[in-house]
N, C-alpha and C positions, 0 to 999 in steps of 0.2 A: 504494500500501500503506500502512495507518494504521503506527504505531508506538506503542508503550509503554514508559512512564516512569515512575520514584518518584521522588521529592523526598526529601530527608533531613529529616524533619521534624521532631528534635531539636534541628538547626540552627535551623531556621525558627521553633520557639517561644525559644530561649536570645536569638535574635538582637530577639525582640520585646520582650524583658524590660523595658532601660531606654525604650524609650519608654511601654510601659504604666505603668511605676513613669510616667513624667514626667507620664503624663496624668491618672492618678489623684489625683493629689498637688493637682492644680489644678483640680480640681472641686469644684463646690458641696458641703457637709458633706452635703446630703439623700438625695448618691445613694448615702451608705454607709447609708442606710434600712436595713430589710430590704429593701422592693422595689426600693428603688434597687440594693442588691448581686447580687440575682437579674440584671434587669436587663444588670447591668455581666457577671457572669459568660457568661450565655446571649450575649452580642455577640461576648465572645470566643471561644465555640465557634464563631459562625457566622462569622466572621473568618478562624478555624482552617480550618475548612472549605472554605472559597472561594480557599487559597491554593495547596494542592496542583493545584486547577482549571486555576488561571491559569497553575500553573509546566507543567501538562499541555500547555495550548494551545503550548509553545514547543519540542515535539518534533521530530524530525527528520521527514520526509516521502522516502520510498523510492519510485521511480519503479518500473511493472513490470520484472520482471527480462526481458531480450532472451535469445534462447539463439541458440549458432550449434553445430547437429551436423554431425560428420565421424566417422560413426558407421563402423567401431567402435574408432577411433584414439582419439580425442577429443571432447568434449562441453564449451561453451565457454560462462560466464554473465557476464553486466555489469548495472549497476545505475547510477543516480545520487542520491544523496543529499543534500538540503538540508537545513541547520540555521536557525531565526531564531533562536536565541538564544545557549549556547554555541558554543565552536570542536568541532571533530568529531577526538578526537586517535588512535582505533585501530577498527579496524572486522576484522570475520572471515566469512566463508562457513561455511556448513552444508548438508548434504545427507544424503541418507538414502533409501534402497529401501522406498518406500511396498508395504511387506510385506502380505496377508490376515492378520489377527487375527495378525501376528509384532509380537517384540518392535523398536520401533525403535532400529534403530543407525547414533548421530547422527556424522558425521565434522565436526570442525569446522577449519577451516583460519584461522589468522591472517593476515591482506592489510598488504602496506606500501604507506602513505599517510603525506602532509604533513597536518598539521592546516590545517584550511581551514573554512568554512562550508557549503562545497558540494565533494562529493568525487563523482570515477568510482571504481567501484569493478569490479573483474573477476576473474574466476578459472576455470580450465582444467582440466579434472579428464583427465586422461591415464589410457584405458583400454586402450591397447596391449599392456598386459601381463598384462591381465585376464580372467577371461570373464566376458561381461557378455549376457545375454539381447536379443534383439530386443524393442523393446516393451518397457521394461522402466520402470515407472513411478517416479519419482522425487520427494521434498517438500524443496525448495529454499530459504533462506531467509538474512537479511543481518542483522547486530548490527555496532553501534556505539556506541562510547562519546565523550560530550561533556567538555570539560575540568573537568567539576564530579565526574568518577567516573560517572556515570549511563547505563547502560546502556539501548539502543533498538535493540526487535528491528521488521523486518519480520512482515507477517503471509506464513507459509507460503504456497509457489507449487509447483501440479503439476505436473510436466513428465515428457512419456513420449517415452523416450531409443528412437528409431524407426531401422529400418534401411533410411537413405534411398540405397544402391546401387541399387536395384531401380525399375523404374517397377511396381510393385506392384498386380493385379488383385484382388477385395477382391467378397468377398460375407458379410452378415452379418445379423444377428437381433437381439433384447434377449442370446442367451443364449452367444452364436456369432460369432466373427471369423474368415473363414478367406482366407490371405493365400495367392500364387503368383506366379509371374509367368514370363515369356516361354512360354506355353504356352496351348493352346487353353482355352476357354471350358467346352467339356465336361469339360474334366481338372478345373479346379474346380467344376464341379456335381456330378461322380458324387463327391468328396472331401468337398465339404459337402453333401448327400445322406445321407450314411453316417456323418458326424458329427452330422447333426441326429436321424439315428436311434438313434445313440449316448446321446447326451442323455436323448433320449426315457424309452428303458427304464431307463437309469438314474437318473431323475426317480423313478420309477414304483418301482426296486429300495432307493435310499437313502431315500426318503418326504422328502425336502427339494428344495426349489429353489434353484436358485445362485444365487448373494449378488454375482459380479462374472461378467462373461463370461469364454468359454474363448478365446483367441489359439491359431489352428492357423496355425503358417507351415511351408511346404513351399519348400525348398531344391532348387535343379537337380541338385549338386556338394556331392562332398567338398571343395572347393576353398571353394567359396561358405560352408558349415556350419561349417569351423575357422577360417575369417579372425576370427572372434569370440570362438575359446577362446584360453584360457594355454597347453593340452595336446592335441594333436589325437591320438587315438586311433581306428584304423582298424578298429573294430569297433563304434564308434559308430554306429549307424542313427537314432537320435532321441534327446531327449530331451523332459524332464517337469519344467517349474518349477513345483510348486504354491504355495510363497507370490505367486506374480504371476501366476499362470494364463494361463504360455503353456507351450506345447508346440512344438516345433521336429522336422522330419522332413527324410530326403533323398530324393529320389525321381527317377532317374536319365531314367528312361521318360518320353515322353509321356504314357503310359496306366497309370496306376497299376496295379500290379499286383493279382489277386485275393487272395492273401496280408497284403501292405500296409495294401489298405483294409480288409477284413473282421476284421485281427488288429488291427494296430500301431493304427490310429485310435484305436477303442473303449478298448485296453488304456491307452495315456494321457491319454484323457480322463477314465478311472475313474479314476487318481493326481491328477487334479485335482480332481473332482469329489466324490471322496471326502476330500480334505482339507478342503474345504469343508463336507461332512455331519460332519462327527468331531473337527477339530482341536481338541487343546485343549492347553498347555505343559508340563501339570502329566500327564497321561497319554496318552503317543505309542502311537497303534497298533500293534499287531506287525509285522515285516516281511512273515513268513507268512503273516498276514491281509489287507495290502495288495498283496501281489500273489498272493495269490490269488486277490481280486477281482477284480482289473485280469483276470489272465486268465478267471475265471469271465462276464465281462462282453463278452470277445470273438465275435464270430461265425461262428468256425470251431470244430470239436470236436478234443478233445485227448486225440485216442488214442495219442502219442507222452508226455506226462504219466501217464495208465495207466500205460501199458506202467512207465514206471520203476517206478512208486511199486508195482506188484503186485513187478517185478523182486524191490526192496527186503525186500519183505512174504517174499518165498521163502528168499533169502537172510541174514536176521533182520539188516537192515541200515537199518531204519526210523529216521529221527532223532524224535524225541521235537520237539512243537513246541514246549515250553518252550525247547529249545536254538535256534530257530529266531528268535528273537522279535527278535533287535538287528541278523540279516544273517543271509546265507547262507554268507560268506567272500568271499576273493579269489583265490585262489590253487590252489585245491582246483576245478576243472571240473565232477569228476561229484558230489560233494557241492552245488555251485550250484545246477547242474541239478535234482538231485531236491529241493534246497530248494525252486525253485518249484515244481517236480511237487507238492510234499505240500502247499505251500498250496492250490493249485490242486483238490486230493484231499478237505484240512479243509475246502474252502468249498462246495464243492457237496455233502459228509454234512450242513455247518449248512443249506443251506439245504431240501436235500430232507427233513429232520430236523424244522427249527423252524421253515421257509417262510420268505418274504421278510422276511414280520415280525419276523421273528426277527433276521435281521442287519440291519434298521435299526433293532433296538432297541440292537441290541448294539452300534453304532457311535452312534446317539444317548448310549447311556452314557459312552462313550467321551469324547463331547462335551461332556457335564456334568461331564468330570475325572475318571470314576471311571479306578482301573486296575483292570490285567488279573483282580486277583485278586478283584474286586468287580466289575467292569464283569461278567464272563459270569454267577456268581450271579444280579443284577440283572436281566439281558435275556433270561437262556436257563434259569435254574433250578438248573445246576450248575455246578461251580468250574470250573476253567481244567484240573485233574488228570483229572475225571470224564469232561470232553469228549475230550480227546486218546485217554483210555483206551477211552471207547467209539467215538470214529472209528476207532482201531485195531483192534479188534473188527470194525467193522461192512467193516473191508479185509478182515477171514481172519487177521489177527494175534493175536498173544496180550496181552492186557489190560498184561502186564506191562512188554511192549516201548516201552511210553512211561514207564517208570522211570527219572527222570535224575539222575545221580551230585549226589552234594553238591558244590560248587564250594569252594576252597581258601579260605577265609578271607584278605582283606586287612588287613593292619593299620591302625587307624585314629591318626595322630597329633593331639595338638592343635597349634593356629596357635603361631607365634612371638608373642611380646608386643606387638611393631611393625607383625602384620599387620591392614591395612585391608579385607582382603576386595576391593578395586580393582579392574579391569583395563582395560589402554588401549581406546579405542574404536576397533577395526579398519574399513579401509576396506570398505564397505556390500558385500555380495554377495546373489547372490541364490540359493539351495542348489537341486541341481537331481536327478533321475532319471535316469537312463541307460536307453537300448534299446538292444543288442548289434543288429548288421543282419543282418535278417534270410535264411537260407539257403534252399536248394531246394525246403525242406520244412519245414511249422510248428516253431517251436521256440521253448522260452520265453527271456523276457529277461532280460538284467543290468543289476540298478540298485544306483549307489551311495548310499549312506547319508550323508546331509547331515549335516553338521557342526551342533554346538550353536554359536549365535552369543551371547556374552557381553551385558547389560545393559549399555548406556551407562555409564560416569558423566560428569552434567554440571556442572564445576566452578564454570560461572558458569549458573544457571538464572534466565530474564529474570523480576523481583521480581513477585512476585504479588499481587493486589488484596485489599488493604484497608481498611477505614475511617481518613480519614486522622488523623492523628497520634494516636492514642487509645493508643498508650504513654507519651507524653508528658504528659499531662493533668493529673498529680499534678504540674506545675511550676506550672497557672494560679493557684493561691493565691498565691503565694510575692508579688506583686506587688498584688495587692488587701488580703493582709496588714499587707506596709510601708506604705504609704498609708493606711489606716484608721489605725495609730498615729501616725504624725506627723500625724493632725489630731485 
């Protein structure tokens, strides 16, 4: 690995003042002609341009990072750093989840070391008490500081935190990787074929290609699945991690049942595909739309969802879509079930009314950073209020059923004078969406809303590349002027 360093240009120029004055006072007077003066100045410029390059050759070298994987409990990293110049006095390790289009959330760890010109550095990340999905991609790097106070950083190296507990069987294309273990090849082939078909249909629906491949990992028991979770929930049957393109499932039988194969697989792939088609941190896709599209992409009919929506219409309990933008709730099971059903129904109406092209335009508007109030007029020609009223009318409900009450305003207070806005950088995590275990009949899934991750504050960023010593060029005329006066 190469390293980057930046010498202290001010110290270099100040150190050169006395030798330059001495040299100029001993030169022949002819050098202080106009032509000679320009030659002297240009020589000084060239000399200063060479000094940082010469110093840069003394940067430490980093050996490639070695990895010891003990998934899901820990992963260890090590390297060796050699400095041909100054002693190395401090070191730190940096790591972050390599999230697709996500903000880089870097964790920095100060390492214990003794000053030396050659050091071995190690760091072990304990993941035994956190949820870390299999096949999580990471970016890791090392930093050292020499005795002159100059930081040097290795080039980032990509590491994939794989689940090595099993002998995995694997089928893959450029867009898809299916992994399973201790089951016949026919099992993997069945999963692989339905996943490929889901990707083909969704490519046509979304109108874009996948940017990163989808990893679909199948576990054989709840114990295998929950081993890498900090909190095990009995109702979870699968999860999607859109930031890293991974979905994990539990299938206990030797042959995937019809529901799981035709419902859960395309549903979870939809979450991953939609993330790549529409993700923009400035314009999150509403939860009802995300879940509605996932159900719309399932290979099963949704009589259960249709029945729930029609019952809500008859009883006047239809929930406005604008109340389902941020989620369906967690403790009211009836509301959650109705929220999923309404999402499926609204997406079905959207595609029947505006076509698949309309849905693709809407997702493209979110991808471009347009919020809902602008995305709907841009893509469909109607605002969100009109869209949900039209949908209610399509169902046979009064348009007024979509009127939402005005929320109680929340007071905003100015920050205190010493507020900096800085937040500590947490341990990197990958947000996931969870899917409930399928019952005997097809039902909707439950999704946990991912928590926002703050942008990390980098207290010691590596020095940016600049032209050498330009900030101190005003010092150059000083020795020339003094030498000329002495002549």
